[in-house]
N, C-alpha and C positions, 0 to 999 in steps of 0.2 A: 849584452850586446844589442844594438839597435835592430828592430824588426826589419825583415827583408824588404817589405814594401816601402819602408822609409829609407833604408840604406841604398837601395837601387832605384829610387824615384828618378824618372827621366829628367835630365837637365837641359835637353835640347829637342827640337822637333824630330831630328833623325833617330832619336832613341824611342820615340813613341811607336807602339805596336798596335795595329788594328784600328786606328782612327785616321785613315788616309785622307778622307774627305775633309775632316776638320783641320788637319794639318795643312792641307793644300790651300784652303780658304785663308787661314791665318797667315801663312807664308806669303801669299799674294798681297795681303794688306801691308805687310812689312816691306815687300819689294816696291810697291807703288807709293809707299809712305802716305797711306790714306786709311789708317785704322779708325774705325768708328769709335766714338768716345763711350759707347754703351754696348757691351757684348753680353749676351745671355747664353751661358753654357748649360745646355739642357740634356738630361739623359739619366740612365740608371746609376745607382750608387756603386762606387768602387771601380769606375771605368775611366777616370782621368780628367774630370772636369776642372778641378782646382789645379792639377798639375799643368794642364794646358794653359790655364790662366796665368800661372806663375811664369811659365816659359815666355808667354806673350808679353808679360810685364818686363821681363829681362830684355826681350828683343826691342822694346820701346825705349830702352835705356834707363829704366827705373831701378834705382839702387835700393838696398835694404832699408835705408833711412826714409825713403819716400814711398815704401810699400806698406799698406795697411791691410791686414786680413781680419775679417770679422766673421765669427761663427754665429749666424743669426739665431740658430736653434738654442743657444745658451744665453741669449740676452734676457736679462730680467726686466729691462725697460727699453724695449725696441725703439719707441718714439724718441727718447732721449739720445740714443745712439745715432739715429739718423740725423737728428738736429745737430749733433756734435760734428758729424761729417760735413754737413752743410756749412757750419761755422768755419771749418778749416779748409774747405774745398778751394778757395781762392788764394791760399797761401802759396808762395813760390817754392818749388822743389829745392831740397837742401843741396843735392849734389848732381842732379841730372836734369834732363829736359822736361820731365813730367812727374806727376804723382799718380799712383794707382791704388784703387780700393778694390779688394776682392771680397765679395759678400757671399759666403758659403751658406747653403741651406736657406736661401733668401725667401723661400716660400713660407718660412716660419714667421715672417713679418705679418702674415695674415691674422695672427693671433691678436694683434692690436689694430683697432679700426683705423687710426690715423697714421700709422707708421708707413704704410704703402703710399698714402697720399703725400707724405713728406718726402719720401724717396722719389716719387714722380716729379715733384717740384725741382729736385736736384737734377734729375735727368733731362728735364725740359730746359734747364738753364745751366748746363755744365760749363765750368770754366775751361779756358783754352788748354791749359796744361794738366787737366785732370781726366783720368780714364776710370770707368767703372766696369768691373767684370763680375757678373752675377752668376752663381752656380745653383742649379735647382734640380731636384728629382721629380718635382711636381709643378710644372709651369702654370697649370690651370688654377693654382692657388693664388697666382699673381693677378692683380686687376688688369682688365683688358687694355687700359691706357698704357700701362708699363709694357705689356707684351707687344703692343703695336709699335712702340718706339725702339724695341730691341732689335739688334742684329743677332739672330739666333745661330749658335754653333752647336749642331747636334752631335752628341756623343752616344755611342751604341755599345751593346754587349759584344764581347769578342767571340769570333767563331772558333771552331776546333783547331784549325791550322794556326791561327794567330795565338791561341792559348798554348799550343805546342811550342811555337817559336819563343814565346815569353818564358815558359817554364824551363826550356832547355838553355836559354841564354842566362837566366838568373842562376840556375843550378850550376852551370859552368863557372860563373863568376864567384859563386859562394862555395864552390868545392863540394857540392852535394851530389851523391850518387843516386840518380833518379831512374828507377826501372820503368819499363814500359807499362807494367801493371799499375804502379803508383801514379804515373803520369795520367793514365786513363781515369783512375779513381778521382784525382784532383780535378780534372777537366769536367767530369760528370757532376761532381759535388759543387763546384764553383759556379756553374750555370752562367758562364760568360763574364763573371766579375774578375777583373785582373787582380784587384786588391785581395779578394777572398782567396783566389788561387795561391797568392804568395803567403797569405796567412796560413793556409794549409801546408804549403811547402815548408814554412818555418816550423810547423808543429812536428815534423818528422825528423828534424835535426837531432842527432844523437841516439836515434832509435835504430837498432840493427835488425830486430825481429820484424818480419813482414806483417804478421797479424797486428802487432802493436802500431806499426806505421799506418795501416788501414784504419785501425780504431782511432788513432789520433786525427786522421783526416776527417773521419765522420764526426768526431766531437767538435772539430773546428768549423763545421759546416752550418751556415745559417739555416739551410734546408732541414738539416737533422734536428737542430734545436727547436725550430719552429714546429716541426711535425711532432716532436716529443711533447711539447706543451699542448698542442691541439688534441692529440690523442688522449692525453690525460684528462683534459676537460670533457671529452666525449665519453670517457669511461665511467659508468655510474658507480663502479666499485672502487675507483681511485680515491685516495685520501689526500687531505691537504698536506700531510707530511711528505707524501710522495712528490706532490707538485712543488713543495718548498725546496726539496733537494734538487730538482731540475732547475728551478729558478736561481738557486745559489750558484750553479755552474754556468749560468748565462754570461757570455763575454762578447756578444755581438750587439750591434745597434738595436735598441728596442723597436725602432720604427721598421727596420727590415723584418724583424720577427713578427710584428703586427701584420705586415702585409702577407707574410707566409701563412699566418693563422687565418686571415681572411680568405686567402685563396683555397686553403684546405677546407674551411667551413662552407665556402660557396659550392664546392664540388659535392659535398654531402647534401646541402640544401637542394641542389638541382636534381639529385637522385630521388628525392621525394620519399625516402624511407622513414622508418620510425625515429631516426635521429635528426630529421629535418627541423623539428621545433627547437631542439637545442642548438642546431647550427644557426638558426635565425637569431636566437638570444646572443650567441657569441658574436655574430656579425654586428648586432646593435651595440654590444658592449665595447667592441674594438673599432668602431666606425671613425672615431676622431683620431687624427695623427698624433704621434708622440714626438713633437718637434721642440720640446724644451728640455732643460737640464734634468727634469724629473721623469724622464722617459722610462727608466727601469721601475720606478715607483708606480707609474701608471700601469705598466705591464703586470706587476705583482697584484695591484689592486683589481685590475680587470679579471685576472685569473681567480682571485678570491671571490669576487662577485658572482662569476659564472658557477663556480663550484659550490657556492652557498645556495644557489637556486635549485629548487626541486623540479620545477616545470621543465618538461622536455627530456627528462631522463629516460 
């Protein structure tokens, strides 16, 4: 069966929870019939950037045949992909008034020097019937010229009340019995990410035992996985076999885990204790983003490199 976050993905603005400001701005564009041709959805992972972009595309009358979604993090040749968009940008829509390109993880274009410059050229000379909706967790990776031309739609983490509303709504639709204890556990572990909360809710389906449910939530947590990896790297007695078992179970985005490892290491470095030198080594090893298809391989390699180093133990 399809995952909850996919099965119950919002199809209209009224279904969006916790992003009132973004919804209001986008709705006003539609009402005034004055939507900018270049929107930049910026905010944390798992909070609805691409969902808002898809809804906006539908509101503009863009059908499936005229909608193109590109995951920039998985592009092997980013420049070629951008040039292909440029080639097709002026083509007339197949069945509606416009064509829409949604570029997810667009900050990954920074890996190739000329890809962002090529994208800038498109945005400077956008065809009348073309709209570009870019989604990013790290807008600072985009060149200033692109950021300056963007109409930014800010997306934020969900607060506790919004998370409660989301979990109760989805639980009811999916026929899941969600206790107050489980609800609190999911909200605490998800840390404001709507998608992560639904991944955790999915993990307890079919589990009747309360302890197993809590354990499933913990295992589904980015926080939990990232901390386990970090703690193992800081433990001088830990073996690579132990780390390998943890990495085999990883099912979250490597980039999210990288950020958690960095945050954990930064706290230790700031403490200035005996583990500070190792924290510095870990921060250096994990400083570069995991924005390509080999993210998990980079995560594994980084862990191996750190655990192979003797300095800072």
